[in-house]
Structure formats: structure tokens, C-alpha cells
C-alpha atoms as an extended CHARMM CRD file, in Angstrom:
* protein
*
       208  EXT
         1         1  UNK       CA              7.2740000000        9.9890000000       17.3900000000  PROA      1               0.0000000000
         2         2  UNK       CA              3.8690000000        8.5060000000       18.2550000000  PROA      2               0.0000000000
         3         3  UNK       CA              2.2910000000       10.0800000000       15.1420000000  PROA      3               0.0000000000
         4         4  UNK       CA              5.2180000000        8.9690000000       12.9740000000  PROA      4               0.0000000000
         5         5  UNK       CA              4.9860000000        5.3770000000       14.1520000000  PROA      5               0.0000000000
         6         6  UNK       CA              1.2120000000        5.3320000000       13.7060000000  PROA      6               0.0000000000
         7         7  UNK       CA              1.3500000000        6.6860000000       10.1140000000  PROA      7               0.0000000000
         8         8  UNK       CA              4.3720000000        4.5810000000        9.1360000000  PROA      8               0.0000000000
         9         9  UNK       CA              2.8600000000        1.4160000000       10.6300000000  PROA      9               0.0000000000
        10        10  UNK       CA             -0.4720000000        1.9610000000        8.9030000000  PROA      10              0.0000000000
        11        11  UNK       CA              1.1590000000        2.6970000000        5.5370000000  PROA      11              0.0000000000
        12        12  UNK       CA              3.5700000000       -0.2070000000        5.7530000000  PROA      12              0.0000000000
        13        13  UNK       CA              0.8300000000       -2.6430000000        6.7430000000  PROA      13              0.0000000000
        14        14  UNK       CA             -1.6320000000       -1.5570000000        4.0570000000  PROA      14              0.0000000000
        15        15  UNK       CA              0.9950000000       -1.4570000000        1.2920000000  PROA      15              0.0000000000
        16        16  UNK       CA              2.4900000000       -4.7810000000        2.5020000000  PROA      16              0.0000000000
        17        17  UNK       CA              5.7170000000       -4.8250000000        0.4390000000  PROA      17              0.0000000000
        18        18  UNK       CA              6.4840000000       -8.3620000000        1.6960000000  PROA      18              0.0000000000
        19        19  UNK       CA              3.3970000000       -9.5390000000       -0.1890000000  PROA      19              0.0000000000
        20        20  UNK       CA              4.9340000000       -8.1220000000       -3.3650000000  PROA      20              0.0000000000
        21        21  UNK       CA              8.2200000000      -10.0190000000       -2.9350000000  PROA      21              0.0000000000
        22        22  UNK       CA              7.0590000000      -13.2220000000       -4.7000000000  PROA      22              0.0000000000
        23        23  UNK       CA              5.6250000000      -11.1710000000       -7.5810000000  PROA      23              0.0000000000
        24        24  UNK       CA              8.8310000000       -9.1430000000       -7.8860000000  PROA      24              0.0000000000
        25        25  UNK       CA             10.9360000000      -12.3030000000       -7.8940000000  PROA      25              0.0000000000
        26        26  UNK       CA              8.7210000000      -13.9080000000      -10.5260000000  PROA      26              0.0000000000
        27        27  UNK       CA              8.8050000000      -10.8730000000      -12.8350000000  PROA      27              0.0000000000
        28        28  UNK       CA             12.5700000000      -10.2050000000      -12.5500000000  PROA      28              0.0000000000
        29        29  UNK       CA             14.0850000000      -13.7100000000      -12.6460000000  PROA      29              0.0000000000
        30        30  UNK       CA             15.6950000000      -13.0930000000      -16.0120000000  PROA      30              0.0000000000
        31        31  UNK       CA             17.0560000000       -9.6720000000      -15.0670000000  PROA      31              0.0000000000
        32        32  UNK       CA             20.5780000000       -9.0250000000      -13.8220000000  PROA      32              0.0000000000
        33        33  UNK       CA             21.1540000000       -7.8680000000      -10.2250000000  PROA      33              0.0000000000
        34        34  UNK       CA             21.7610000000       -4.3020000000      -11.4150000000  PROA      34              0.0000000000
        35        35  UNK       CA             18.5290000000       -4.2930000000      -13.4280000000  PROA      35              0.0000000000
        36        36  UNK       CA             16.5900000000       -5.6450000000      -10.4580000000  PROA      36              0.0000000000
        37        37  UNK       CA             18.0110000000       -2.9020000000       -8.2380000000  PROA      37              0.0000000000
        38        38  UNK       CA             16.9340000000       -0.2970000000      -10.7970000000  PROA      38              0.0000000000
        39        39  UNK       CA             13.4360000000       -1.7480000000      -10.9660000000  PROA      39              0.0000000000
        40        40  UNK       CA             13.2830000000       -1.7240000000       -7.1430000000  PROA      40              0.0000000000
        41        41  UNK       CA             14.4050000000        1.8990000000       -7.0540000000  PROA      41              0.0000000000
        42        42  UNK       CA             11.9180000000        3.1120000000       -9.6720000000  PROA      42              0.0000000000
        43        43  UNK       CA              9.1200000000        1.1210000000       -8.0640000000  PROA      43              0.0000000000
        44        44  UNK       CA              9.7520000000        2.7840000000       -4.7010000000  PROA      44              0.0000000000
        45        45  UNK       CA             10.1130000000        6.1660000000       -6.3870000000  PROA      45              0.0000000000
        46        46  UNK       CA              6.7920000000        5.7380000000       -8.1980000000  PROA      46              0.0000000000
        47        47  UNK       CA              5.1610000000        4.7000000000       -4.9200000000  PROA      47              0.0000000000
        48        48  UNK       CA              6.5770000000        7.8270000000       -3.2450000000  PROA      48              0.0000000000
        49        49  UNK       CA              5.1510000000       10.0820000000       -5.9690000000  PROA      49              0.0000000000
        50        50  UNK       CA              1.7590000000        8.3700000000       -5.7840000000  PROA      50              0.0000000000
        51        51  UNK       CA              1.6590000000        8.7520000000       -1.9900000000  PROA      51              0.0000000000
        52        52  UNK       CA              2.6180000000       12.4470000000       -2.1380000000  PROA      52              0.0000000000
        53        53  UNK       CA              0.0060000000       13.1780000000       -4.8200000000  PROA      53              0.0000000000
        54        54  UNK       CA             -2.6310000000       11.3120000000       -2.8040000000  PROA      54              0.0000000000
        55        55  UNK       CA             -1.7790000000       13.1880000000        0.3720000000  PROA      55              0.0000000000
        56        56  UNK       CA             -1.6410000000       16.7290000000       -1.0770000000  PROA      56              0.0000000000
        57        57  UNK       CA             -4.2200000000       16.5510000000       -3.8930000000  PROA      57              0.0000000000
        58        58  UNK       CA             -6.6760000000       14.0620000000       -2.4360000000  PROA      58              0.0000000000
        59        59  UNK       CA             -8.7090000000       16.7670000000       -0.6800000000  PROA      59              0.0000000000
        60        60  UNK       CA             -9.3600000000       18.4890000000       -3.9860000000  PROA      60              0.0000000000
        61        61  UNK       CA            -10.7080000000       15.2180000000       -5.4010000000  PROA      61              0.0000000000
        62        62  UNK       CA            -13.0460000000       14.9730000000       -2.3900000000  PROA      62              0.0000000000
        63        63  UNK       CA            -14.1610000000       18.5510000000       -2.8890000000  PROA      63              0.0000000000
        64        64  UNK       CA            -14.7150000000       18.0990000000       -6.6390000000  PROA      64              0.0000000000
        65        65  UNK       CA            -16.9290000000       15.0570000000       -6.2090000000  PROA      65              0.0000000000
        66        66  UNK       CA            -18.5940000000       16.3500000000       -3.0480000000  PROA      66              0.0000000000
        67        67  UNK       CA            -17.4150000000       13.3960000000       -0.9320000000  PROA      67              0.0000000000
        68        68  UNK       CA            -17.3220000000       13.8340000000        2.8420000000  PROA      68              0.0000000000
        69        69  UNK       CA            -14.4400000000       12.6230000000        4.9800000000  PROA      69              0.0000000000
        70        70  UNK       CA            -16.6970000000       10.1450000000        6.8010000000  PROA      70              0.0000000000
        71        71  UNK       CA            -17.8500000000        8.6380000000        3.4760000000  PROA      71              0.0000000000
        72        72  UNK       CA            -14.2130000000        8.3000000000        2.3980000000  PROA      72              0.0000000000
        73        73  UNK       CA            -13.3150000000        6.6400000000        5.7050000000  PROA      73              0.0000000000
        74        74  UNK       CA            -16.1050000000        4.0810000000        5.3780000000  PROA      74              0.0000000000
        75        75  UNK       CA            -15.2810000000        3.3170000000        1.7460000000  PROA      75              0.0000000000
        76        76  UNK       CA            -11.5410000000        3.2670000000        2.4330000000  PROA      76              0.0000000000
        77        77  UNK       CA            -12.0770000000        1.1340000000        5.5320000000  PROA      77              0.0000000000
        78        78  UNK       CA            -13.9760000000       -1.4330000000        3.5150000000  PROA      78              0.0000000000
        79        79  UNK       CA            -11.2350000000       -1.5330000000        0.8630000000  PROA      79              0.0000000000
        80        80  UNK       CA             -8.4880000000       -1.8230000000        3.4950000000  PROA      80              0.0000000000
        81        81  UNK       CA            -10.3770000000       -4.5560000000        5.3980000000  PROA      81              0.0000000000
        82        82  UNK       CA            -10.9590000000       -6.4670000000        2.1350000000  PROA      82              0.0000000000
        83        83  UNK       CA             -7.2240000000       -6.3090000000        1.4090000000  PROA      83              0.0000000000
        84        84  UNK       CA             -6.5730000000       -7.6190000000        4.8870000000  PROA      84              0.0000000000
        85        85  UNK       CA             -8.9540000000      -10.5730000000        4.3560000000  PROA      85              0.0000000000
        86        86  UNK       CA             -7.1580000000      -11.2830000000        1.0360000000  PROA      86              0.0000000000
        87        87  UNK       CA             -3.8540000000      -11.4580000000        2.9510000000  PROA      87              0.0000000000
        88        88  UNK       CA             -5.3260000000      -13.7100000000        5.5960000000  PROA      88              0.0000000000
        89        89  UNK       CA             -6.7870000000      -16.1570000000        3.0610000000  PROA      89              0.0000000000
        90        90  UNK       CA             -3.7170000000      -16.1060000000        0.8200000000  PROA      90              0.0000000000
        91        91  UNK       CA             -5.5870000000      -14.4980000000       -2.1110000000  PROA      91              0.0000000000
        92        92  UNK       CA             -3.4990000000      -11.3090000000       -2.1720000000  PROA      92              0.0000000000
        93        93  UNK       CA             -2.4210000000      -11.6870000000       -5.8150000000  PROA      93              0.0000000000
        94        94  UNK       CA             -5.9310000000      -12.6300000000       -6.8820000000  PROA      94              0.0000000000
        95        95  UNK       CA             -7.2930000000       -9.6130000000       -5.0000000000  PROA      95              0.0000000000
        96        96  UNK       CA             -4.8630000000       -7.3670000000       -6.9090000000  PROA      96              0.0000000000
        97        97  UNK       CA             -5.9380000000       -8.9420000000      -10.2430000000  PROA      97              0.0000000000
        98        98  UNK       CA             -2.6220000000      -10.7480000000      -10.7640000000  PROA      98              0.0000000000
        99        99  UNK       CA             -4.2440000000      -14.1680000000      -11.2670000000  PROA      99              0.0000000000
       100       100  UNK       CA             -6.0470000000      -13.2420000000      -14.5020000000  PROA      100             0.0000000000
       101       101  UNK       CA             -4.4520000000      -14.8270000000      -17.5510000000  PROA      101             0.0000000000
       102       102  UNK       CA             -4.9180000000      -11.6630000000      -19.6540000000  PROA      102             0.0000000000
       103       103  UNK       CA             -3.1220000000       -9.6190000000      -17.0020000000  PROA      103             0.0000000000
       104       104  UNK       CA             -0.2930000000      -12.1510000000      -16.7590000000  PROA      104             0.0000000000
       105       105  UNK       CA              0.2820000000      -12.0870000000      -20.5240000000  PROA      105             0.0000000000
       106       106  UNK       CA              0.2660000000       -8.2910000000      -20.5360000000  PROA      106             0.0000000000
       107       107  UNK       CA              2.8340000000       -8.1720000000      -17.7340000000  PROA      107             0.0000000000
       108       108  UNK       CA              5.0960000000      -10.6820000000      -19.4950000000  PROA      108             0.0000000000
       109       109  UNK       CA              5.1330000000       -8.4780000000      -22.6320000000  PROA      109             0.0000000000
       110       110  UNK       CA              5.6950000000       -5.2550000000      -20.6410000000  PROA      110             0.0000000000
       111       111  UNK       CA              9.2460000000       -3.9060000000      -20.6010000000  PROA      111             0.0000000000
       112       112  UNK       CA              8.5710000000       -1.4790000000      -17.7500000000  PROA      112             0.0000000000
       113       113  UNK       CA              6.9710000000       -3.0100000000      -14.6720000000  PROA      113             0.0000000000
       114       114  UNK       CA              8.0310000000       -0.5200000000      -11.9850000000  PROA      114             0.0000000000
       115       115  UNK       CA              4.8530000000        1.6000000000      -12.3500000000  PROA      115             0.0000000000
       116       116  UNK       CA              2.3940000000       -1.1480000000      -13.1830000000  PROA      116             0.0000000000
       117       117  UNK       CA              1.8390000000       -3.6660000000      -11.7730000000  PROA      117             0.0000000000
       118       118  UNK       CA              4.4070000000       -3.2040000000       -8.9730000000  PROA      118             0.0000000000
       119       119  UNK       CA              3.7110000000        0.4030000000       -7.7920000000  PROA      119             0.0000000000
       120       120  UNK       CA              0.0720000000        0.3080000000       -8.8620000000  PROA      120             0.0000000000
       121       121  UNK       CA             -1.8800000000       -1.7120000000       -7.7910000000  PROA      121             0.0000000000
       122       122  UNK       CA              0.3960000000       -4.1190000000       -5.8920000000  PROA      122             0.0000000000
       123       123  UNK       CA              1.8200000000       -1.5910000000       -3.3860000000  PROA      123             0.0000000000
       124       124  UNK       CA              0.0020000000        1.7640000000       -3.6370000000  PROA      124             0.0000000000
       125       125  UNK       CA             -3.5950000000        0.6510000000       -4.1460000000  PROA      125             0.0000000000
       126       126  UNK       CA             -6.9410000000        2.3240000000       -3.3810000000  PROA      126             0.0000000000
       127       127  UNK       CA             -6.6530000000        1.5030000000        0.3200000000  PROA      127             0.0000000000
       128       128  UNK       CA             -3.3410000000        3.3400000000        0.6550000000  PROA      128             0.0000000000
       129       129  UNK       CA             -4.6490000000        6.3310000000       -1.3250000000  PROA      129             0.0000000000
       130       130  UNK       CA             -7.8150000000        6.6390000000        0.7650000000  PROA      130             0.0000000000
       131       131  UNK       CA             -5.7240000000        6.3160000000        3.9510000000  PROA      131             0.0000000000
       132       132  UNK       CA             -3.5530000000        9.2720000000        2.9910000000  PROA      132             0.0000000000
       133       133  UNK       CA             -6.4930000000       11.4210000000        1.9020000000  PROA      133             0.0000000000
       134       134  UNK       CA             -8.1010000000       10.8590000000        5.2940000000  PROA      134             0.0000000000
       135       135  UNK       CA             -4.8480000000       11.7090000000        7.1100000000  PROA      135             0.0000000000
       136       136  UNK       CA             -4.5780000000       14.9250000000        5.1090000000  PROA      136             0.0000000000
       137       137  UNK       CA             -7.9870000000       15.9830000000        6.3770000000  PROA      137             0.0000000000
       138       138  UNK       CA             -7.2680000000       14.9990000000       10.0020000000  PROA      138             0.0000000000
       139       139  UNK       CA             -3.7320000000       16.3670000000       10.4190000000  PROA      139             0.0000000000
       140       140  UNK       CA             -3.3420000000       19.8470000000        8.9580000000  PROA      140             0.0000000000
       141       141  UNK       CA             -0.8470000000       21.4430000000       11.3520000000  PROA      141             0.0000000000
       142       142  UNK       CA              2.5770000000       22.0600000000        9.7740000000  PROA      142             0.0000000000
       143       143  UNK       CA              4.3970000000       19.8910000000       12.3330000000  PROA      143             0.0000000000
       144       144  UNK       CA              2.0000000000       16.9810000000       11.7740000000  PROA      144             0.0000000000
       145       145  UNK       CA              2.2980000000       17.3480000000        7.9750000000  PROA      145             0.0000000000
       146       146  UNK       CA              6.1100000000       17.2200000000        8.1930000000  PROA      146             0.0000000000
       147       147  UNK       CA              5.9380000000       14.1320000000       10.3890000000  PROA      147             0.0000000000
       148       148  UNK       CA              3.5870000000       12.4310000000        7.9150000000  PROA      148             0.0000000000
       149       149  UNK       CA              5.9270000000       13.3270000000        5.0590000000  PROA      149             0.0000000000
       150       150  UNK       CA              8.7760000000       11.7460000000        6.9970000000  PROA      150             0.0000000000
       151       151  UNK       CA              6.7150000000        8.5810000000        7.4410000000  PROA      151             0.0000000000
       152       152  UNK       CA              5.8930000000        8.5050000000        3.7250000000  PROA      152             0.0000000000
       153       153  UNK       CA              9.5450000000        8.8720000000        2.7130000000  PROA      153             0.0000000000
       154       154  UNK       CA             10.5660000000        6.2270000000        5.2760000000  PROA      154             0.0000000000
       155       155  UNK       CA              7.9560000000        3.8220000000        3.9420000000  PROA      155             0.0000000000
       156       156  UNK       CA              9.2170000000        4.3570000000        0.3540000000  PROA      156             0.0000000000
       157       157  UNK       CA             12.8190000000        3.6740000000        1.4870000000  PROA      157             0.0000000000
       158       158  UNK       CA             11.7130000000        0.4630000000        3.2210000000  PROA      158             0.0000000000
       159       159  UNK       CA              9.9520000000       -0.6370000000        0.0400000000  PROA      159             0.0000000000
       160       160  UNK       CA             13.1820000000       -0.1050000000       -1.9320000000  PROA      160             0.0000000000
       161       161  UNK       CA             15.2450000000       -2.0730000000        0.5690000000  PROA      161             0.0000000000
       162       162  UNK       CA             12.7450000000       -4.9410000000        0.6890000000  PROA      162             0.0000000000
       163       163  UNK       CA             12.4060000000       -5.1990000000       -3.1080000000  PROA      163             0.0000000000
       164       164  UNK       CA             16.1700000000       -4.9050000000       -3.5190000000  PROA      164             0.0000000000
       165       165  UNK       CA             16.5740000000       -7.8190000000       -1.0990000000  PROA      165             0.0000000000
       166       166  UNK       CA             13.5790000000       -9.7240000000       -2.4560000000  PROA      166             0.0000000000
       167       167  UNK       CA             15.5840000000      -12.7330000000       -3.7330000000  PROA      167             0.0000000000
       168       168  UNK       CA             17.3670000000      -13.0480000000       -0.3790000000  PROA      168             0.0000000000
       169       169  UNK       CA             14.0510000000      -12.6850000000        1.4910000000  PROA      169             0.0000000000
       170       170  UNK       CA             12.3190000000      -15.2470000000       -0.6910000000  PROA      170             0.0000000000
       171       171  UNK       CA             15.2070000000      -17.6870000000       -0.2440000000  PROA      171             0.0000000000
       172       172  UNK       CA             15.4090000000      -17.1570000000        3.5240000000  PROA      172             0.0000000000
       173       173  UNK       CA             11.7240000000      -17.1750000000        4.4080000000  PROA      173             0.0000000000
       174       174  UNK       CA             10.4560000000      -19.3760000000        1.6300000000  PROA      174             0.0000000000
       175       175  UNK       CA              6.9000000000      -19.3360000000        0.3460000000  PROA      175             0.0000000000
       176       176  UNK       CA              5.4810000000      -20.5260000000        3.6720000000  PROA      176             0.0000000000
       177       177  UNK       CA              7.3730000000      -17.8550000000        5.6300000000  PROA      177             0.0000000000
       178       178  UNK       CA              6.2250000000      -15.0360000000        3.3800000000  PROA      178             0.0000000000
       179       179  UNK       CA              2.6790000000      -16.3880000000        3.5290000000  PROA      179             0.0000000000
       180       180  UNK       CA              2.7570000000      -16.5170000000        7.3480000000  PROA      180             0.0000000000
       181       181  UNK       CA              4.1200000000      -12.9570000000        7.5400000000  PROA      181             0.0000000000
       182       182  UNK       CA              1.4500000000      -11.7420000000        5.1130000000  PROA      182             0.0000000000
       183       183  UNK       CA             -1.2690000000      -13.2880000000        7.2750000000  PROA      183             0.0000000000
       184       184  UNK       CA              0.0150000000      -11.4880000000       10.3700000000  PROA      184             0.0000000000
       185       185  UNK       CA              0.1000000000       -8.1960000000        8.4560000000  PROA      185             0.0000000000
       186       186  UNK       CA             -3.3600000000       -9.0030000000        7.0800000000  PROA      186             0.0000000000
       187       187  UNK       CA             -4.7530000000       -9.0900000000       10.6420000000  PROA      187             0.0000000000
       188       188  UNK       CA             -3.2770000000       -5.6540000000       11.3380000000  PROA      188             0.0000000000
       189       189  UNK       CA             -4.6710000000       -4.3140000000        8.0450000000  PROA      189             0.0000000000
       190       190  UNK       CA             -8.1820000000       -5.5460000000        8.8950000000  PROA      190             0.0000000000
       191       191  UNK       CA             -7.9480000000       -3.8040000000       12.2730000000  PROA      191             0.0000000000
       192       192  UNK       CA             -6.9300000000       -0.5080000000       10.5660000000  PROA      192             0.0000000000
       193       193  UNK       CA             -9.8930000000       -0.8210000000        8.1510000000  PROA      193             0.0000000000
       194       194  UNK       CA            -12.3520000000       -1.5440000000       10.9800000000  PROA      194             0.0000000000
       195       195  UNK       CA            -10.9800000000        1.4050000000       12.9840000000  PROA      195             0.0000000000
       196       196  UNK       CA            -11.5370000000        3.6890000000       10.0110000000  PROA      196             0.0000000000
       197       197  UNK       CA            -15.1500000000        2.5290000000        9.6780000000  PROA      197             0.0000000000
       198       198  UNK       CA            -15.8830000000        2.8110000000       13.4030000000  PROA      198             0.0000000000
       199       199  UNK       CA            -14.4680000000        6.3460000000       13.6480000000  PROA      199             0.0000000000
       200       200  UNK       CA            -16.5620000000        7.4180000000       10.6690000000  PROA      200             0.0000000000
       201       201  UNK       CA            -19.7580000000        5.8680000000       12.0260000000  PROA      201             0.0000000000
       202       202  UNK       CA            -19.2150000000        7.4660000000       15.4700000000  PROA      202             0.0000000000
       203       203  UNK       CA            -18.6620000000       10.8360000000       13.7850000000  PROA      203             0.0000000000
       204       204  UNK       CA            -21.9070000000       10.4860000000       11.7740000000  PROA      204             0.0000000000
       205       205  UNK       CA            -23.9030000000        9.5830000000       14.9040000000  PROA      205             0.0000000000
       206       206  UNK       CA            -22.4930000000       12.6410000000       16.7180000000  PROA      206             0.0000000000
       207       207  UNK       CA            -23.6160000000       14.8750000000       13.8490000000  PROA      207             0.0000000000
       208       208  UNK       CA            -27.1390000000       13.4650000000       13.5800000000  PROA      208             0.0000000000
């Protein structure tokens, strides 16, 4: 249970589905409730596939490019911490490239938004991918792998429920409430990124 909560908490914080709620509401205002539910489902399904691919195939990417786990942790920690700072300062959308006019026009003309920009890069970005690759290298026992898979599936289900309820959440919390919640999550995300960097640096010092 401790491992499950750790993995689930880290994934949920880094992906921050609450930060995606305003974007989801803005992109699906003209859709019916049924259409919005379908978009929410396919977004969470795409996120699940991305997370599973990252977890199981990430180590082969590291091996192919000759990247060590410590290097990945430092790079991933920097990305995760940067995302956390973006949440704290309220620049989450800008950090994900959603503020660019060219990107906005492309999204408006896109009929399918569940994969991009919702699944990638809004929810399952580089920080999430690097997090899972690192976990795959650290936890290789069958029981640990099954627990991590349970955490991944649970996180995907939570994403679906949050996106499905996005209009209710946006109405209940309002822009200020979502912003406050994102700032709290941002602090946790920064701590996760810093922890990644510290553990990698300590490991490097032990080696040398």
C-alpha cells in the first residue's frame, strides 16, 4: 500500500489533471455531454497507453541512447521541478505551449483532441514519462511491478472521472479555486523533482 500510494501520488501530482480542467472546458464548450464524456474517456485511455509504453519500453530507450538512470533522474527532476514552478506561478498552459497563437488555431481546427493536446502534452508530458522510466529501473520485482501497474490504472481512472466532471468542477471551484489547487499541487511536484535530483546526485557521489 505504501508503494501504491507513493507511485499514485507522484503520478497524479505530476500529471495534474485539475490543471487540465480549464483547457478541457474551453475546448469542449460546443460539444454535447455525451461527446464530452467520450473525449474524457479516450483522453484517459490514451494517457494509460502512454504510461504503459513509458514504463515497459523506457528502459530500451535508455539502453539505445546509452543514458544512465542517474542522468535520467537529473533531467527528469529538472523537467518535473520546472512544471511545478509553472503551476506555482500560474503559467501551466504557457509551459505546455498552449498560449501560442499558432497552437491555439491548430487546436480549434482539430476534430480529435483526446490525444493532442489533452493526453500529450497536457497530462502525460516528459516529466511523467521520465518518472515512469525511473520507476521501471528501481522496482523490478513482480509484486512491485503489479502494484505500479495498479497505480497507473488508478491514475488513468481518476483522470477520466475528473475530465468527465470538468464542467461541474470548474463551476464549483471557479478559476481561483482551480488556480489555488494547482499551486498546492505545484509545490508537491517541485518536491518530487528535487527528490529525484538529490537521489541521483547522492548515487553519483557514492560511485565516484
